[in-house]
Structures are given as structure tokens and as C-alpha cells.
C-alpha positions as CSV (number, residue, x, y, z in Angstrom):
1,M,31.2,-133.4,241.4
2,G,30.7,-137.1,240.5
3,T,27.7,-138.5,238.8
4,C,24.9,-139.4,241.2
5,L,22.6,-142.3,240.2
6,L,19.1,-142.3,241.6
7,S,16.9,-145.4,241.6
8,L,13.5,-144.2,240.4
9,Q,10.2,-145.8,241.2
10,P,7.5,-144.8,238.7
11,V,4.6,-145.3,241.1
12,C,2.5,-142.3,240.2
13,Q,0.5,-141.4,237.1
14,P,1.8,-138.7,234.7
15,L,0.7,-135.2,235.7
16,R,-0.8,-133.5,232.7
17,V,-0.4,-129.8,232.3
18,N,-2.3,-128.1,229.5
19,E,-2.5,-131.4,227.6
20,R,1.2,-132.0,228.0
21,S,2.3,-134.9,230.1
22,I,4.9,-134.5,232.8
23,S,6.2,-137.7,234.4
24,L,6.5,-137.3,238.2
25,E,8.7,-140.2,239.1
26,R,9.1,-140.6,242.8
27,A,12.7,-141.0,243.8
28,R,14.4,-142.3,246.9
29,P,16.0,-139.6,249.0
30,S,19.4,-138.6,247.9
31,R,21.9,-135.9,248.9
32,C,23.0,-135.5,245.3
33,R,21.4,-132.8,243.2
34,L,20.2,-133.5,239.6
35,T,21.4,-131.2,236.8
36,R,18.2,-130.3,235.0
37,R,17.9,-130.0,231.3
38,L,16.6,-126.6,230.2
39,T,13.6,-126.9,227.8
40,T,14.6,-123.7,226.1
41,S,17.8,-121.8,225.8
42,I,18.1,-118.8,228.1
43,S,18.8,-116.4,225.2
44,S,15.5,-117.4,223.5
45,S,13.3,-117.6,226.6
46,Q,13.6,-114.0,228.0
47,Q,10.2,-112.8,228.9
48,A,9.0,-109.2,228.9
49,F,7.8,-107.8,232.2
50,P,4.1,-108.3,232.4
51,R,1.8,-105.3,231.9
52,S,-1.3,-106.9,233.5
53,Y,-2.2,-109.6,236.0
54,P,-3.6,-111.9,233.3
55,E,-0.3,-111.7,231.6
56,A,1.6,-112.3,234.8
57,I,-0.5,-115.4,235.6
58,R,0.0,-116.8,232.1
59,Q,3.8,-116.3,232.5
60,A,3.7,-117.9,235.9
61,Q,1.8,-120.9,234.5
62,E,4.2,-121.3,231.6
63,S,7.3,-120.9,233.8
64,V,6.1,-123.5,236.3
65,K,5.1,-125.9,233.5
66,A,8.7,-125.6,232.1
67,A,10.3,-126.1,235.5
68,L,8.2,-129.2,236.2
69,Q,9.1,-130.6,232.9
70,D,12.8,-130.1,233.7
71,G,12.4,-132.0,237.0
72,A,12.2,-129.3,239.5
73,K,10.7,-130.5,242.8
74,L,10.6,-127.3,244.9
75,L,9.3,-124.2,243.1
76,E,8.5,-120.6,244.1
77,V,6.0,-118.3,242.5
78,E,6.3,-114.7,243.8
79,F,4.7,-111.5,242.7
80,P,3.1,-108.5,244.5
81,P,-0.7,-109.1,244.9
82,A,-1.7,-105.5,245.4
83,S,-0.4,-104.2,242.1
84,L,2.4,-105.0,239.7
85,E,4.2,-101.9,241.0
86,A,3.6,-102.6,244.7
87,V,6.0,-103.8,247.4
88,S,5.1,-105.9,250.4
89,G,3.0,-103.9,252.9
90,D,1.5,-101.5,250.3
91,A,-1.9,-103.1,251.0
92,E,-3.3,-104.3,254.4
93,G,-2.1,-107.8,255.2
94,A,-5.5,-109.5,255.1
95,N,-6.3,-107.9,251.8
96,E,-3.0,-109.1,250.3
97,M,-3.8,-112.6,251.3
98,S,-7.3,-112.3,249.8
99,Y,-5.8,-111.1,246.6
100,S,-3.3,-113.9,246.5
101,M,-6.1,-116.4,247.1
102,S,-7.9,-115.1,244.0
103,F,-4.7,-115.2,241.9
104,L,-4.0,-118.7,243.1
105,R,-7.4,-119.9,241.9
106,Q,-6.6,-118.4,238.4
107,F,-3.1,-119.9,238.5
108,C,-4.4,-123.4,239.4
109,R,-6.4,-123.6,236.2
110,I,-3.2,-125.1,234.7
111,F,-3.8,-128.1,236.9
112,Q,-7.6,-128.3,236.5
113,D,-7.4,-131.8,234.9
114,Q,-5.4,-133.1,237.9
115,A,-7.5,-131.4,240.6
116,G,-8.3,-134.7,242.3
117,T,-4.5,-135.4,242.8
118,T,-3.4,-131.8,243.6
119,R,-3.5,-130.8,247.3
120,I,-3.6,-127.1,248.1
121,F,-2.4,-126.2,251.6
122,F,-3.7,-122.9,252.9
123,P,-1.7,-121.2,255.7
124,D,-4.1,-122.2,258.5
125,D,-7.5,-123.8,259.1
126,K,-9.2,-120.4,259.2
127,E,-7.9,-119.4,255.8
128,L,-9.0,-122.7,254.5
129,Q,-12.5,-122.1,255.8
130,L,-12.4,-118.6,254.1
131,A,-11.4,-120.2,250.8
132,R,-14.4,-122.5,251.0
133,S,-17.0,-120.1,252.4
134,G,-16.1,-116.7,250.8
135,S,-16.2,-113.2,252.3
136,S,-12.8,-112.2,251.0
137,K,-11.8,-109.4,248.8
138,Q,-10.8,-110.5,245.3
139,Q,-8.3,-108.5,243.2
140,G,-9.8,-107.6,239.9
141,G,-13.3,-108.5,241.0
142,S,-16.3,-106.2,241.1
143,D,-17.4,-104.4,244.2
144,G,-19.0,-106.8,246.7
145,D,-17.5,-109.8,245.0
146,D,-17.0,-111.9,248.1
147,G,-18.1,-115.4,246.9
148,P,-16.1,-118.5,247.9
149,V,-13.0,-118.6,245.7
150,F,-12.6,-122.4,246.2
151,G,-16.2,-123.1,247.1
152,S,-16.8,-125.5,244.3
153,T,-13.7,-127.3,243.3
154,K,-12.2,-130.8,242.9
155,F,-8.9,-129.7,244.2
156,Q,-7.9,-131.3,247.5
157,L,-8.0,-128.5,250.1
158,D,-5.9,-128.7,253.3
159,F,-4.0,-126.4,255.7
160,L,-0.5,-126.1,257.1
161,T,-1.1,-124.9,260.7
162,R,-3.8,-124.7,263.3
163,P,-2.9,-121.6,265.5
164,S,-3.4,-122.1,269.2
165,I,-1.9,-120.9,272.5
166,F,-0.2,-124.3,272.7
167,G,1.4,-123.8,269.3
168,D,2.7,-120.4,270.3
169,I,4.8,-122.1,273.1
170,G,6.1,-124.9,270.9
171,L,3.5,-127.6,271.8
172,D,1.5,-129.4,269.1
173,F,-1.3,-131.2,270.9
174,G,-3.7,-132.9,268.5
175,K,-1.6,-132.1,265.4
176,V,-2.1,-134.6,262.6
177,K,1.1,-135.5,260.9
178,F,1.4,-135.0,257.1
179,P,1.9,-138.7,256.3
180,E,-1.5,-139.3,257.8
181,R,-3.2,-136.4,256.0
182,V,-2.0,-136.8,252.4
183,K,-3.4,-139.4,250.1
184,P,-1.4,-142.0,248.2
185,S,-2.9,-140.5,245.0
186,D,-1.6,-137.0,245.7
187,Q,0.9,-136.0,243.0
188,L,1.4,-132.2,243.6
189,F,1.4,-130.0,246.6
190,I,0.7,-126.2,246.4
191,C,1.3,-124.0,249.5
192,A,-0.7,-120.8,249.4
193,Y,0.9,-117.6,250.6
194,P,2.6,-119.0,253.8
195,H,4.0,-115.7,255.1
196,F,1.9,-114.6,258.1
197,N,3.5,-117.0,260.6
198,V,7.1,-118.4,260.3
199,Q,5.7,-121.7,261.5
200,E,3.9,-122.0,258.1
201,F,7.2,-122.3,256.3
202,L,8.6,-124.7,258.8
203,E,5.5,-126.9,258.1
204,I,6.4,-126.8,254.4
205,Q,9.9,-128.1,255.3
206,E,8.2,-130.8,257.4
207,L,5.9,-131.7,254.5
208,H,9.0,-132.1,252.2
209,R,10.9,-134.1,254.8
210,T,8.2,-136.6,255.7
211,V,6.4,-136.9,252.4
212,A,7.5,-135.2,249.3
213,S,11.2,-136.0,249.5
214,Q,10.4,-139.7,249.9
215,Q,7.5,-140.0,247.4
216,G,8.5,-137.4,244.8
217,Q,5.7,-134.9,244.8
218,P,6.7,-131.4,243.7
219,I,5.9,-128.5,246.1
220,I,5.0,-125.1,244.7
221,V,5.1,-122.2,247.2
222,F,2.8,-119.4,245.9
223,N,3.4,-115.9,247.2
224,G,5.2,-117.0,250.3
225,E,7.4,-113.9,250.7
226,L,10.5,-116.1,251.1
227,D,12.7,-113.1,250.7
228,R,12.2,-112.4,254.3
229,M,14.2,-115.4,255.1
230,R,16.8,-114.9,252.5
231,G,17.4,-111.4,253.8
232,G,17.7,-112.4,257.5
233,Y,14.4,-110.8,258.6
234,Y,14.2,-113.3,261.4
235,P,17.2,-113.1,263.7
236,A,18.9,-116.5,264.2
237,L,19.2,-116.0,267.9
238,F,15.4,-115.9,268.3
239,Y,14.4,-118.1,265.4
240,P,17.0,-120.9,265.2
241,K,14.8,-123.3,263.3
242,V,14.0,-120.6,260.7
243,A,17.7,-119.9,260.4
244,Q,18.5,-123.5,259.8
245,A,15.7,-123.9,257.2
246,S,17.0,-120.7,255.5
247,R,20.4,-122.3,255.2
248,E,19.5,-125.9,254.3
249,F,16.0,-125.9,252.8
250,L,15.4,-122.6,251.1
251,P,18.3,-122.8,248.6
252,L,16.7,-125.9,247.1
253,F,13.9,-123.8,245.6
254,E,13.7,-122.9,242.0
255,R,12.3,-119.4,241.6
256,A,10.2,-120.2,238.6
257,F,8.3,-116.9,238.4
258,Y,9.5,-113.9,240.5
259,I,8.8,-110.1,240.7
260,H,10.3,-107.9,243.4
261,N,9.8,-104.1,243.1
262,F,12.0,-101.3,244.3
263,K,10.7,-97.8,245.0
264,G,12.3,-94.5,246.0
265,S,14.7,-92.5,243.8
266,N,15.7,-95.5,241.7
267,P,12.4,-97.3,241.0
268,G,12.6,-100.6,239.2
269,A,12.1,-104.4,239.5
270,L,13.9,-107.7,239.7
271,F,12.1,-110.1,237.4
272,R,12.6,-113.7,236.3
273,A,10.4,-116.2,234.3
274,Y,11.9,-119.7,234.1
275,P,14.1,-120.7,232.3
276,G,15.0,-117.2,231.4
277,P,17.7,-115.0,233.0
278,W,17.3,-112.6,235.9
279,Q,16.5,-109.2,234.7
280,V,16.8,-105.8,236.4
281,L,14.4,-103.2,234.9
282,R,14.2,-99.5,235.3
283,R,10.6,-98.2,235.9
284,G,9.7,-95.0,234.0
285,S,7.0,-92.5,234.6
286,R,4.3,-94.7,233.1
287,G,4.8,-97.5,235.6
288,S,4.6,-101.1,234.4
289,D,4.0,-99.8,230.8
290,D,7.4,-98.1,230.9
291,M,9.9,-100.8,231.9
292,R,13.4,-100.9,230.5
293,V,15.9,-103.8,231.0
294,I,19.2,-102.4,232.2
295,H,20.9,-105.6,233.4
296,S,20.5,-109.4,233.1
297,Q,22.4,-112.4,234.4
298,P,21.9,-116.2,234.7
299,E,22.1,-116.3,238.5
300,A,19.9,-114.4,241.0
301,P,21.4,-111.3,242.4
302,T,20.7,-110.3,246.0
303,L,18.1,-107.6,246.6
304,R,20.9,-105.5,248.1
305,E,23.0,-105.8,244.9
306,V,20.0,-104.7,242.8
307,S,19.1,-101.7,245.0
308,L,22.6,-100.4,245.8
309,D,24.7,-101.4,242.8
310,I,22.6,-102.0,239.7
311,L,19.7,-99.6,239.9
312,A,21.8,-96.9,241.7
313,S,24.5,-96.9,239.0
314,S,22.4,-97.2,235.9
């Protein structure tokens, strides 16, 4: 493929992450993809599977920081919120979202110095209200710990959707477009666990199309369960827009930090911490304290390959 030259407009201030500056230069739209420079060789950057949530959050922060420094614009952070051995659905849906909210607050400490220019989009207006007012279960907190997770913060708080009966039939009366909602000073967008309604992911695509792809802000999707779309969970016949987004938009994401567990007769996990390789681990009798790497490769395998080929044959 030929070399693609982008005309860059440095119109935003550097984004500082843990006292290290990352220049977010806003580029004009282009169909060409930039080849990013890896900050660390893959062989020297292989992380061990985290044994605790504090360790997982630290790895996620470091992985996102490295990906941003390498120029990534669409990033995914994905791990099970109920426990590091859990799979989607192990906990009740509302509890999983509450746990993810708590972990998101911990993760965002890496951007604390840039809170005023970091906009966090919650799935909908009700979840935004919950983040501000409290009354949600927090993973790792004490019994009755239901204070507002984002009650006192300088982060810019927003939402992706406002559910209504009109939205359910494809109408968006009163919807405020993203270019009218974001501020010129916004340098980073974080989308919080957008997996309850498929429209939430479509709104992320719209945010990228109308704002981020033109102005250059990175978008981080935090616990969005994007594997549902990769695996064809939503039939194209009934969800044509989701199918199109899965083909054209989803492959652009860099999975910066990723954990997917497998249960059954061959328990294990697929794990990746950027810029390291993809690792398949066998889980022993002691759970996350007993993880053994049985396979690694530079490109992401499919979940089907991990389950039926790698774990089953090891």
C-alpha cells in the first residue's frame, strides 16, 4: 500500500497522562490508515494475567497510555466486572453496569489532570443521573456504599442516548446532535459500558463520524461488550445498521486491554495488554492465581478459535 500523507492541524493542547505529554494532533479525515510505532517491542511487553482488580486497572491504564502515545484514535478496554473469572451474564445486568461505573472512575484517574477536557458519555441520561446522584452498587466497596461515583468531579459528563418510545421506532425528536453538545476544548471522549442497547454503539459511530474523525479526539470504549457484534449476536436481517457498523467501524478499534473468560471443561482466558501479544491461558484449580500461558500470537484470534481449537487441544 502506498504512503498516505495527512495534513495535521495542531489545534489542541497536549494531553498529559501521568505527567507524560501525548500530542493529540487533529487530522483531516482520510481513508488511509497510519502505521503506528510501537513504544515497546512485543517480546518485552508481555504482561502477566492480573490477579486482582487494582492490578487490572493499572494494566489497563498503562496499555491505553501506550496506545495513545502510538497514535491510536479508537480504543477498547474490556474486562469482566463481576470477577476476573466471570463471563458476561454471571451477575445481574444492572449490577454489572454499576461495577463498571466504579471501575471506570478508578481508570479515569489517569486523566485526572485533563478532567476539564475529557468528556465521559454514559449509555443514557438515566445512567448519567445515577453516576451523579449515587444509589449504585460498587464493586470492591463496603456494604451500603452507594454514594455518587461521579458526584464531585471536573470531568465533563454526558450521555449517548435518551430512551423513548419514539426512539424505539426510529424517530429522534428533540435529539441534540453531537457537534452541538461537545466543546471546542474537548480532547478525549470516553464511552462508558455502551452494551445495554445497540443504539448506544451506533451513537458512538455517529460521535466519531461527526466530531472525532474531523477534529482528532480519541474515543475510548470502556466495557462495551463489543464481542457481541464481532460474533454476529445481532442478525443482519433485523439489525442492518449494526451489521454495517460491525463491518466498517468496529475493525478500526485497537483492543488496548482485553480479558475474555471461558468456562466449562476447558476453562481459560484470552488476554491482551497493548502493545503485547494475544495470550491464551489455561485456568487451573486456584482460579486467577493459577493461570498458565499455553499460546500467544501477534493478531487476535476469534473466540471460536480459542474455545474449539486452542483450549480444547492443549
